[in-house]
C-alpha positions in Angstrom: -30.2 135.2 -92.1 -30.2 131.8 -90.4 -33.5 130.1 -91.6 -33.2 127.3 -88.8 -32.9 130.0 -86.2 -36.1 131.6 -87.5 -37.9 128.2 -87.4 -36.9 127.7 -84.0 -38.0 131.1 -82.8 -41.5 130.5 -84.3 -41.7 127.0 -83.0 -40.8 128.3 -79.5 -43.4 131.1 -79.9 -46.1 128.7 -81.0 -45.5 126.3 -77.9 -45.4 129.2 -75.4 -48.4 131.3 -76.7 -51.7 129.5 -77.4 -53.1 132.8 -79.1 -50.2 133.0 -81.4 -50.6 129.3 -82.1 -54.1 129.8 -83.2 -53.1 132.8 -85.3 -50.3 130.8 -87.0 -52.9 127.9 -87.8 -55.3 130.5 -89.3 -52.6 132.5 -91.3 -49.2 131.1 -91.0 -47.5 133.5 -93.4 -48.8 136.6 -91.9 -48.1 135.2 -88.5 -44.7 134.4 -89.1 -44.0 137.8 -90.7 -45.3 139.5 -87.8 -43.2 137.6 -85.3 -40.0 137.7 -87.3 -40.5 141.5 -88.1 -39.4 141.0 -91.6 -41.1 141.2 -95.0 -39.5 138.3 -96.8 -40.1 137.1 -100.3 -43.0 134.7 -100.4 -40.8 131.6 -101.3 -38.5 132.1 -98.3 -41.3 132.7 -95.9 -43.2 129.6 -97.2 -39.9 127.5 -96.7 -39.9 128.9 -93.0 -43.6 128.1 -92.5 -43.2 124.6 -93.8 -40.2 124.1 -91.7 -42.0 125.2 -88.6 -45.0 122.9 -89.5 -42.6 119.9 -90.0 -40.7 120.6 -86.6 -44.0 120.7 -84.8 -45.4 117.5 -86.3 -42.0 115.9 -85.5 -42.4 117.0 -81.8 -46.0 115.7 -81.6 -44.8 112.4 -83.0 -42.0 112.2 -80.5 -44.4 112.8 -77.8 -46.8 110.0 -79.0 -43.9 107.5 -79.2 -42.8 108.7 -75.6 -46.3 107.8 -74.3 -46.6 104.6 -76.2 -43.1 103.5 -75.0 -44.4 104.2 -71.4 -47.2 101.9 -71.9 -45.1 99.0 -72.8 -42.7 99.5 -69.8 -45.7 98.9 -67.3 
């Protein structure tokens, strides 16, 4: 199993589906297992969830820096 692929799958689902995003925020492990359709060992699913959270935070930071960069170009 490619963990990076699973992380990307979850990030895409979170960005596309606000209901799933809320479910992931409330109970990320259960939400991830539902979408992936897998019953993974706790340590592996926790790694995937942490990867998703990190990727989302990185995306948010990128959006913020893009907006700030636009302010200085004006």
